[in-house]
N, C-alpha and C positions, 0 to 999 in steps of 0.2 A: 196478807201482805203486807212490807215496810214501807214508807215514803221517807225520802228526802226531801226538805224543803229548803231552798237557798233563795233567803231573803235580801235588800238590797243595803240591808246597815253594814255594822263593824262587822266582820270576822276576825272574830280572837284565835289564835294559836290554830292557823291553817293546817300545819303539820299533824296534830291530832286529829284534824277533822277526817282526813283519808282514813285514820283507823278506824274509824268508824263506820265505813262503808262497806255495805257486800254485796258482791256482783248481782244478786235478784232484787236488788233494792228499784223503787220507781224515782227515778231523781224528777225533781219538778222545779224550774226556774222562774221565781217572781220577778219578772221584770229583769232590772239589772242585778237580781241576783247571779242572772247567768254569767256578767263579766268574775265572779267567783268561780264558778263551774271552769269556764273557757281557764283561769289563770293557776285553778289545782289540776289540769289537762283531764276534765270530768265533762263528758258529754252527755247534755241532761235528756232524759225522754222526752221532756216536754218542756217549755216558756210557754208563759200565759202572762198577762196583762196589757196595758195601753203603749208598753216600748218607749215610752219617753224619757228612759233612762239608761236606756241602751245605744248603743251607736249603728247605724244602719251597718255597718261593714263586720260586727260580732252579730247581726241577725242574719246576715247573709251568710256568713259562716256557719252559725248554727243551723239554718236551711240546706246547707250542703252536707252537714253530716247526719242527718236524716230526723235530726229533733221535729216532736210534732210542734208546731208553733199555733196558739189560739189568741187571736187579738181582740181585745176590747175597747171601744173607744176611749177617749181621756177624760169626756165629762162622762162620770159613772159613779157610781154610788157605793163602791166598795175599794178598797187599794188592792192591790196588787197580790199581797200577802193573802186577806182574806178569800180573793180569787183561786189561791193556790192552795191555801186551805180546806177549803170548800172541795175541791176536784179532789183533793187526796181523800176526803171523805167518802164522796161519791163514789170513787172506786172501790171503795172499800178497804182503804188503809185499817189495819186494826192496829199498828204502830205507826208513830209520825215524830221525825225529829225536825225542828228546825234551826237552820243554823243563819246567822245574820240577820236575827229579828231585833239586835239592840244596837241604839245609836248615839248620835247628837241630838236628836230630836225628843224633846221628851213627848210630845204629843204622838209621835207613831210606836214609841219606846212602851209606854203605859197601853195603847191600843192595842198595840201587838201582843202584851200578855194577858189582857182583857179578853181576846180572843178563847184564850185557851175555854174561856164558861160561854161561848156561844152555844145556842141550840145547836144540837147536831153535834157538835165538837167533842163532846163529854163521851159518847160512845166510842172513840179511839183513844188509846193511851199515847198524848202529845208530851214533848219536852223539847222547851224551847233552851239551845245548848249554845252557851257562850264562856268558851275556854274551859276552865275547869268548875263553873258555874254549870247548872241544870234548874229549871225553873218547870212544874207541874201541877197540873191541877187535882187534887184530892177529892172525891164527892163522898156524902155522906152515906151510911149504913154499909160501907164495905171496910174489908179489912186490906190495911193498903202495908205491905213490905219495902223497905227503902232500904235495899243493897248496895252498902260503899263499906267503909273499913274507921275502924276506930280512931276518931280524933278528927274526921271530917264535920263540918259544922252542918244543922240543919235547922233550918227557921220554917216558921207557920206563920201565914199572915192571912185572920178572918176576910174573905172576899167577899159575903154577900151578909153580912149583919152577926152578930155573934155565933161562934161555933159551939154547940153546947154538946155536953155527954163525952166530952175527949178523953181516949186512953192513951199514953204514950208508955212505949217500953222499948228497953236498947237503948235510953238517952241519960246523960247525967241528971236531967231535970225531968223525973217520969211526971206522968198523972193519972190521975185515976177519977173516972166520970166526973170530969170539971170542966170549966168555962174558959173560953179563949174570947174576951171582948175586943167586936170590932174597932178600929182605931188605936187597938194599946198596941204596945211592943213584948209583952209578954212572953211571946211564941219566939222573938227573935233570939239566933246563936245559941241554941243547943247543941249538945256535943253527943255524937253516938260513945258508946262506948265498948260494943260488939259490931262486928259487922253487917248486923241488920237491926234496922229500927222499927217499930209496930206502931200504927197509927190506929184506930177506932175512932169515930164520931157520929154521932144517931142526928143532927140536925145543923148545916151550915155547907158551905165551902170552903175550902184551903186551899192557898198556894202556899205551896212545898218548894222553898229553894233549899238545894243543895250545892254544896261549898266544900267541892275534894281538895284536902289541905295533905294529905298521906300519899297519894298515889296520883299518875295519869289517868285523866279520862276513859271511861270503858263504856 
């Protein structure tokens, strides 16, 4: 099952968001993310959060359309997006797309990205999508295929210490059983030379940021 989560951050290129949705997707609105849904004419299956960012009028509108409302107290130990992500994982979503996760607050933006590495989340394929950019977490001892177009940019950022035994192909700057050190910029702004980049590494965690420069996001 695939789940789509709308968070309360900035929604870039909203017209392109609609192109990514499938009728069978489970759509979850994290509190004010429901505003994005309503603006796009989408009825979320579930709205979750403390609803301090959603107007009572819109909340009432969601209830009328049959959206399941899961309310949490304002004083809680998790953000609304974290609650939405956990819900999607608990519903056995094997793929999760998150829109509106980035924005003007650096604290929220950084923690939203780091949530990709939360315990339990790594079992699902999760992507944060912001217009023509995608952020995903890559785990060790797996062969990862990134599908895009030649000329698109691919950046790799070590997340939890050095990444060891990394091999890259299909990119302008390939690597063979090499190391990407934590806190350095060596993995930034690589370029696809084919429609697929292959990534494998033996130890660590990598944030992979794909920037589509030659095509519409898909």
